[in-house]
C-alpha angles and dihedrals in degrees: 000000000000120000117266093233126052114245093251090055090050092048090054090059109035149355113270124210116233121206124250134245110327092197095059094047090050088051090049085056089056099257121151111227098174092124134100091245089054113186089355090075091069092061083078104023103035116010092156086061091056093048090049091051091052093046090053090057090046091054089048088058104265112152096184120053122195115215126239092246096102093110098023111115137149089245095051094046090047090059086058092051094256113143130224098259092049092045088056092050091053092049089053090048091058088064094044092051090054091045091049093050090053094052118114095009094128097236137064116281122184125208119220116198106223115230107184126193128272090256090063090064088052089057092206102105095262094128083079092057108036122183091106094176089250124123126236087256094052094046091047088053089053096049103037098075094050091045090051092052096047092046090054089061087059107233116181091244141354117242109216091192144174088016104176101195147018095251091061091043092056090045092052094049089052092048094055095051108118095012095115097227128102117239143202121216116217126181128202106224140181128191093006091301137089113272088258089058097255126151104267097216090054091048091052092047092067086079097046111119094011104125094196087067111085097177141007132199147095140305137170094037138109113294089232093065094049098084099052092044090055091055092048094047094051092046095048095046113020086227130120112269128239117208131178115152130184125260091268093262117116127229116237101209091190096051092033093229147102121261135188135027133310109257102165107128113191089200088070090069093084088054089053093046092050088054092055106276112146099170112055130173145106139277131200116008092005106121140193093271089058093044088053090051090048094053092047087051092055091045091051092050091057095253121128114244 
């Protein structure tokens, strides 16, 4: 069942807790994600695992679930011999599984259809670099069919996430025109700039004045960068911020493994909320236990979660 309120209405009243990394929960359940489709492969091969992972985050206190469609594209499915009609069905399934996991929880849970960047389809780590050499028009043409398929499944919002540069952000915002679903725009950043090295205030500003965008912010980044980015996002757009950084570990695309130490502190969620974040959660390597602690931190701080 869909929530009674729209996501925009809810954000005007309270802070909502996002889920954490879907891939790490699937791996904890014993799933093998060593595939170019990553978690999207399980939409066909193990949908019950995807629903179970979502349900784990609901039990941990998440009130917004991000679908397993981050790396689900027509091009990626085609490489596996999956035709267009079946690919559309799998994209719709990603929304259905999240909705099913939220059923019967006793409180509103919103579903965000994940729209990952072009680089996610390449499966070579280029979403952390951006600047693919494609024009805004070319990227718009890539994104629009998947956006239309996800929108037809009626998620509560589309998560335009892990965006590495302004060119792709502009393309995504063009691609969602007319889709009938609100969106949030979330960059992946490093050193206070987009992954492509662009000024972050200017990057956020592409969403200013766009009524379809209900929140702007960052994900898949170092937790230490989250707070300053939230402040910039709110100042540049006047919109609520969305923030869901990684654990603090870094993905080594060449070695296909995580390096470094965990630095995600659930206690910082109250600071992010005080700066204007209304969607707060975790990305890669942030699991259900941390999301539960994050929600508790918000509640302890007197902030609805």
